[in-house]
N, C-alpha and C positions, 0 to 999 in steps of 0.2 A: 525460534521462528514463530511469530504471532501475527495472524492475519485479522483484519477487521471483519466483523460479522457480514458486512455487505460483500466483501471480496470472497470470503469463505463460501457464502451462498452461491455467488456467481460461478466460482470454480467447481463447486459440487454439482450444481444443476447442469453446467456444461459438460462435466465429466460423465454425468448420468446419461445424458443424451447420446454421447459418443459410445458409451458402453452398450446401449440398446441398439446401436447401429452396427457395431463390430461383431464378428462371430465370437463364440465363447473363448476359444483358445487365445485369440488376439487380445480380447478385453482383459482376460486374467493376466496375461503377460504384461500388458500395459499397467494394470493395477500393481503388479509386483514392482515394476520400475518406479511408479509413483511412491510406493512404500519405501524403496531404497533412497529416493531423493529426499523424502521427509526425514528418514534416518540421518542422512548426510547433513541436512541443514538444521537439525535439532540437537546440537551437540550437548547443551546443558542437560536437557531431558534424557538424552541417550546415556550420558555419563552417570546420571543418577540410576537409570535402569540397569546399567552394567554393574554398578556398585551393589545394587540390590541383589542382582543375580550371583555375584561373587559371594556375598554374605550368606545367602539362603542355600545355594547349591554347593558351597565350599569348593568352587572351581577357580581356576586361574583367570586372569584378566583376558587373555586371548580367547579362551573358551567362552567366557561371558560375552565378549564382543560378538562372537559368531552366533550365539544363542539370541541375543537381542536383535541383531541384524535379521536373522531368520524370522523373528517375531514381527518385525516391521514389514518384511516381505509378505508374510502371511496376512497381515492386516490389510495391506494394499490389495492383495488378491481377493480377500473376503469382501472388501468394499466394492470392487468391480463386480463380483458375483451378485451381491445384494442389489446394487444399483440396476443390474440388468434383469432382475426377477420379472418385471413386466413382460420382457421379451422371452424369457425362459419358460415361465409358467409351469405346466405339468411336466415339461421335459427336464425339470430339476432331477427327476428320478434317473435320468440317463447318466448323471454324474456322481450318484451316491449309491453305494451298496450297503444295505442295512443288515446288521448282524445282531441276533438276539431279540428280534421283534416279538417272539413268543413271551418274553419277559414283560413287555409292555402290554400285550394282549391280556395276559393273565391278570395283571393289576387293573387294567381298564375294565375288564368284564365284571369286576366286583361291584361296579356301579357307584363307588364312593369317591370318584375323582382320583387323579394321579398328579403328583408333583414331579415334573421332569427336572431332575437336579443336574446342573452343569455349571460351567464357569465361563469366563472370557477366554475360551479355549477353542482353537480352530475357528471355523465359521459357524458360530452358535446360531445365527439367524437361519442358516441353511438347514440346520437340524429341524427347526420348527417348520420350515417350508416343506421339507420332505415328508414329515409326519402328517402335516395338514393335507398335502396332495394325496397321501395314502388313505385319507378318509378319517383321520382322528381329529376331533374338535380341539384345536390347539389355541391356547391363550398365552400371550406374552405381556409382561408388565411394562407399561409405558414409562419412559424417562423423559422428563421435560428438558429440552435443550435450551441454551441461552437464546437461540434464534427460533421462534415458534414455527418458522417455515421448515426448518430441519425436523422438528418434532412431527409435523404433519407429513413430511416426506417419508419418515420411518414408518408411520402408521400405514400410509398408502402402499409402500413397498411390501410390507408384511401381508397386506390384504390381497396383493396380486396372486398369492398362493393360498389364500383363504385363512391366514393366521389373523386372529382377532387380537386387538390391543386393549388391555384393561385400562381405560382412561389414558390421559396423556400425563400421567404422574401416578404414583402408587395409590391404588384404591383398594383398601383392605376389604371393604364390603364386596367389591366386584370380584376379588380373588376368592373369597369364601363362597360367593354365589356360584362361580363357575365350577368349583370343586363339588359343591352340593348337587349340582346338576350333572355330575358324573363326567366332567370334561377334564382336559389336561392343562395344567398351569406350568409354564416354563419358568424356572427360577435360576438366576445367576447368583450363587451364594458367596462368591469370592469378592465381596465388597466390604470396605471398612465402614462399620456402622457406628463408629465413634462411641460416645457415652451411652448410646441407646442399645448397644449390643452386649453380647456375652463373650468374654475373652476365653478362647480355646485355641490350641495350637493349629497353625496353618503352615504346612511345610516345616514344622518343627519350631516355629516362632509364634509367641502369643499374638493373637489377632482378634480384634473386636468383630464379632460375626452376627449377622441378622438371625434372630431366632423365630421370627414370624412363621416361616414355612414349617418348622418343627411343631410349633404350637397348633397350627392349622391341621397338620397331619394327625396329631393326637386327638384334636377336638372332633374332626369330621370322620376320621378313620381312613384317610387317603393314604395310598402307598407312595413311597418316595423312591423313584426309579432313576438311578444315575445314567447319564448318556453323554457320549463324547464323539465328536466328529474329527477324524484324523485325515489330513490331506495326504494323498499318495505322492510318491516322488515325481510323477509326471506333472504335478502342479494343478491339474484341473479336475481330477477325480478324487473321491473321498470314500472313507469307510465310516459308517455310523454304528458305533458299538453301544448297545442297550444292555445294561447290566440287570441282574435280578434286583427286585425291590429290597431296600435295606431292612434288616431284621432287628433282633433285640439289641438294645444298647444299654450298657451298665446293668445287665441282668434283668431288664424290664422290657416290655414291648416298646417299639420305637415311638419316641415322642413323650413317653411318660417321664423319663429322666431327660430333661431338656439339654443339660450340659453334655451328658454322655452321647446323646443323639447328634448334637452339633459336632462333637468331636468325631463321630463316625462319618458324618457328611464331609468334614474337612479332610479326614484321612483319605477318603476315596478321591476327592478332588486333587489332593496333594500327590497321591500315587500316580495319577495320570499326567499331571503337569511334570513331575520328575521324569516320567517315562518319555514324554515328548515336550521338553522344555521350550523348544522353538515355536510351539503352538500357543503358548500363553502370552498374555498382554503384560509384559514386564514393565511397561511405561507407567502402569497404574501403581500408586503408592499404597499397596495393600495394608501395610503395617503402620500407617501414619499416626494413628491415635494411640498405639501401644509402644512404639519405639521412637517416635519422632521422625520417622522416615518420610521425606518429602520428595 
């Protein structure tokens, strides 16, 4: 199912207006239904995601189908939540309980910036919104969409809760600057970096991984703090788990040995994805450049 940019924008903007009109529970439920409809009408992409899930998790087709469907349901829920951030505002804290905030405070108070490490897991944008509302200076890396209107929408939705976007495309200088100023930089590390990455295991399979965050951590002295947002069974509440900053890797301080540090990052991400597989975005071809997975 492939929509034209114009139709995609019309549907997205209309859906956003509806989400800001409906109460939280109704909007999230509608988002879940939308996610299920996209799953139903995207058979080719869903089949690839299920095959990916079978291969990576070593599960049967039935179990993989259940995991991928849950992933789509959660993506729909997350979209609804993010689109209604202008209406939710500070009340985002009503839907998220934070665990381990002391780990973030300890890293933040060192004044050398913090890299918030996560993946396309749960509602990652909600994590940033929650921490920003709690008073942390949060920066997210921009990603240029094919339709610039969608790029601008993402920036404005983040800003609704005080999250700053570093350019509308990756800006290395901006990322370094925010860390040098002692702020928090959110990083989604589960992206295929092609020939520009370093190949280390991700869920047991070699994957090209971005190494920039590790190099920045070493250069600036920033702590790398993993964090994961887990949706509760009721569908609308979450638990944000903030882990202790990553320590030595390969017998050296984090960042000194880049490959070992990247492996440590991927190991943490992999552990949480395997624990909550329905929270991860299986539709993304994470291993495309190393295994030919499309």
